[in-house]
Structures are given as C-alpha cells and as structure tokens.
C-alpha positions in Angstrom: 186.7 106.0 93.0 189.8 103.9 91.3 189.9 101.4 93.7 186.9 99.7 92.3 188.0 99.6 88.7 191.0 97.5 87.4 193.4 99.9 85.2 196.9 100.2 84.7 199.6 103.2 84.6 202.0 103.3 82.0 205.3 105.1 82.9 208.5 105.3 80.6 211.9 105.0 82.0 212.5 108.5 80.1 210.7 110.4 77.1 210.9 109.1 73.7 210.9 105.4 74.8 207.6 104.3 72.8 205.5 104.8 75.9 202.3 105.8 73.7 202.8 103.3 71.0 203.3 100.3 74.0 200.0 101.6 75.5 197.9 101.6 72.8 199.1 98.2 72.0 197.5 97.4 75.4 194.5 99.2 74.9 193.8 97.2 71.6 194.5 93.9 73.5 192.2 94.8 76.3 189.5 95.9 73.9 189.9 92.7 71.5 189.1 91.0 74.9 185.6 92.3 75.0 186.5 94.7 77.7 185.2 98.3 77.4 188.7 100.6 77.9 188.8 103.7 79.4 192.0 105.9 78.3 193.2 109.0 80.4 196.3 111.3 79.5 196.2 113.6 82.6 198.0 116.4 81.0 200.1 116.9 77.9 202.2 119.4 76.3 203.9 119.9 73.0 200.5 119.5 71.6 199.6 120.7 68.2 197.4 123.6 66.9 194.3 122.7 65.1 191.2 124.1 64.3 189.3 122.2 66.8 192.3 123.8 69.6 195.2 121.8 70.7 195.4 118.2 69.9 197.6 115.8 71.9 198.9 113.1 69.5 199.1 110.7 72.4 195.6 111.2 73.5 194.8 110.7 70.1 196.4 107.4 69.6 194.9 105.8 72.9 191.8 107.2 71.8 191.6 105.3 68.6 192.8 102.5 70.0 190.1 102.2 72.5 187.3 102.6 69.8 186.7 106.1 70.4 184.9 106.0 73.7 183.5 109.3 75.1 185.4 112.1 73.5 189.1 113.2 73.0 188.9 116.1 75.7 187.9 113.5 78.3 190.7 111.6 77.2 193.3 114.3 77.8 191.3 117.2 79.4 194.8 119.5 79.9 196.9 120.4 76.8 199.2 122.4 76.2 201.6 123.9 73.5 205.1 124.1 74.1 207.3 121.1 74.3 208.4 121.3 77.9 207.0 119.4 81.3 203.1 120.2 81.8 203.7 123.1 84.1 206.3 124.8 82.3 204.4 124.7 79.5 201.3 125.8 81.2 203.5 128.7 82.7 204.6 129.8 79.2 200.7 130.6 78.3 200.0 132.2 81.5 198.1 129.4 82.9 198.7 126.3 85.7 197.8 122.9 85.7 194.9 122.3 87.6 196.1 119.4 90.0 192.4 118.8 91.2 192.1 118.1 87.6 194.5 115.7 87.4 192.6 113.4 89.4 189.1 113.8 88.6 189.5 114.1 84.8 189.6 110.1 85.7 185.7 110.0 86.7 184.3 110.2 83.6 186.2 106.6 82.7 185.6 104.9 86.1 182.0 105.5 85.5 181.9 104.0 81.8 184.8 101.7 81.6 185.6 97.9 82.6 189.3 98.7 83.0 191.1 101.9 82.6 194.8 102.7 80.7 196.3 105.7 82.3 199.4 107.0 80.4 201.8 109.3 82.6 203.9 112.3 80.9 207.6 111.1 80.9 209.3 109.7 83.5 207.9 109.1 87.0 209.7 111.8 88.3 208.7 114.1 85.6 206.7 117.0 86.7 203.0 117.1 86.3 201.9 119.7 88.1 203.7 122.4 90.4 203.6 119.7 93.2 202.9 116.8 91.3 205.1 114.3 89.8 204.0 111.2 87.8 204.7 108.8 90.6 202.4 111.0 92.8 199.1 110.4 90.8 200.1 106.7 90.0 200.6 105.9 93.9 197.1 107.9 94.6 195.4 105.8 91.7 197.1 102.6 92.6 196.8 101.1 89.4 199.7 98.6 88.5 202.6 100.0 87.1 203.9 98.9 83.8 207.5 100.7 83.2 208.1 101.1 79.3 212.0 100.7 78.9 213.7 101.8 75.4 215.8 98.5 74.4 219.5 100.5 74.2 222.6 101.0 75.7 221.8 102.2 79.1 218.5 100.7 79.5 219.6 99.0 82.4 220.6 101.8 84.7 217.4 103.4 83.3 215.1 100.9 84.4 216.8 100.1 87.7 216.5 104.0 88.4 212.8 103.8 87.7 212.1 101.0 89.8 214.0 102.3 93.1 212.3 105.7 92.6 208.9 103.8 92.7 209.8 101.8 95.6 210.8 104.5 97.5 208.3 107.0 96.4 205.6 104.7 96.3 206.2 101.7 98.5 202.6 100.1 98.5 202.2 100.8 94.6 201.8 97.3 92.3 204.7 97.1 89.9 203.5 94.7 86.9 206.4 94.7 85.3 208.6 95.9 82.6 208.2 96.4 78.7 211.4 96.6 76.4 210.6 98.5 73.4 212.9 98.9 70.6 211.8 102.5 70.0 214.5 103.2 67.1 216.5 100.9 65.0 220.0 101.3 66.5 221.7 98.5 64.1 225.0 99.1 65.5 224.1 98.8 69.4 225.5 95.4 70.6 223.6 95.8 73.9 220.5 94.6 72.1 221.4 90.8 71.9 221.7 91.2 75.9 219.7 93.7 77.3 216.6 91.6 78.2 218.7 88.9 79.9 220.2 91.5 82.2 216.5 92.9 82.7 215.7 89.3 84.0 218.5 89.0 85.9 218.8 92.5 87.9 215.0 94.0 87.9 212.8 92.5 91.1 209.8 93.2 88.7 208.9 90.9 85.9 210.1 91.5 82.1 206.6 91.5 80.9 207.4 91.4 77.1 209.5 92.8 74.5 208.6 94.6 71.5 210.4 94.7 67.9 211.3 98.3 66.0 207.6 99.0 64.5 206.2 96.2 66.0 202.5 96.1 66.3 202.4 92.8 69.1 204.4 91.7 72.0 206.7 88.9 71.7 204.3 86.8 73.9 200.7 86.7 75.1 200.1 88.7 78.3 196.7 88.8 80.3 196.5 92.6 80.8 192.9 92.6 82.5 194.7 90.3 85.0 197.3 92.3 86.0 195.1 95.4 85.9 193.0 93.5 88.4 195.9 93.0 90.7 195.6 96.1 92.8 196.3 97.2 96.4 193.9 95.3 98.7 
C-alpha cells in the first residue's frame, strides 16, 4: 500500500513548466542521501518510437536520475504516441488507458524502494484516463503534492488556481509546496524579479525553492525525504 511508504507526487501548473526536470533533481538528491528511490510515471503520451517500442523521455529521465532501478517499462507502463492527453492519445491507437494499471503500476516500486517519486501528466485537471484526472490519482496515493510552476508572467494565477483545485478536489491531500522553475530564459519578463515574493505573500503553501534556467540545483537545501514522509495519518 502507498500508505506504508514515503513519497511525493509531482504536478505542474500546466504542461511545459519543467516538471520532469525538477522531479529528476529531487530524485537525484534523494538518491545522493542514500535512499532507494522508486520513480513512477503512470501514463505518458507524445512518446517517441524506438527499436524497443515507444519510449517516454520523461520516464527515461526519471529512471536515469534514480540509477536505473527495476526496468524502464515499470517506470511508465502505459505509453502512447500522439502528443495529446493520455485518453485521447490512447484512443488514437484504438486503445484505452487502463485505470486499474494507473494504480497497480506503483506496486513494484512500493516493494523495492525507500521513497517513491510519482510524476503526473500535465496539470492537476489534465485527464489521465476516461474517468481520472491527475488530482484523483494524487488523492488516492496520498503522497504530498509538489507543484512545479514556471517562473513567468501569469505564474501567480496559475499557481493559485492549482492550489485551489487541490484543496477543492482533495482536501485531505498534503501539499508540500511550490517549486518556481525558470523553464525558459524570458530576458524581457519584468515579473521574474517579483514572482517569488508574490507567491510567498499570496499562496497558502510554502515556496520550497527556485530553479534557474538550465540549473541543476535548487537555490536552498530541502529535506525531500522529510517532506515525503509527511503523509496523511
């Protein structure tokens, strides 16, 4: 059961906010602390074709960061080609996302890890299956939520909407906090100088850290394992 193991659920305020980059950074820090880190991407679309089948580059990045535990197939059991939400991408192949597998696919990691990092697909209200959104799976797994927000004009609204969604749809789900990530350079974006201050002032969840564009380290030290262990009683 997910309840028996520390974990984090990584979600974005939207697509293309650098969620995988940040998740892989967290995984590397957990691994460097001596933990056995499980990594799980329940479903991925926009995958690339390779000799061994469809490859989800997000899953590959997580797997590499964790030191290649288990198999890449187990990191992301459900992969689809079209760059659409997973249910639509599956439909394009004459398939359906297996809602049960979204949940049971985590089991091998629970059995072999000290901590698990789960990366969702898009924002909290991005569809994962015909009946599931990312927030639904996060609520069931009950791993504290880490929200990755792109440091750009509009991040205040996007972050607050994500927090409101989390509180409304999963009121018992712990929210670890927000990571402000510089996903693109944006040299002319004047909001970059004040976004962090605004998030601290307006959000009811902590600003955990910031990541510079192309950065490989957080701007402050974070005990990710302690955050992962702060689950629902």
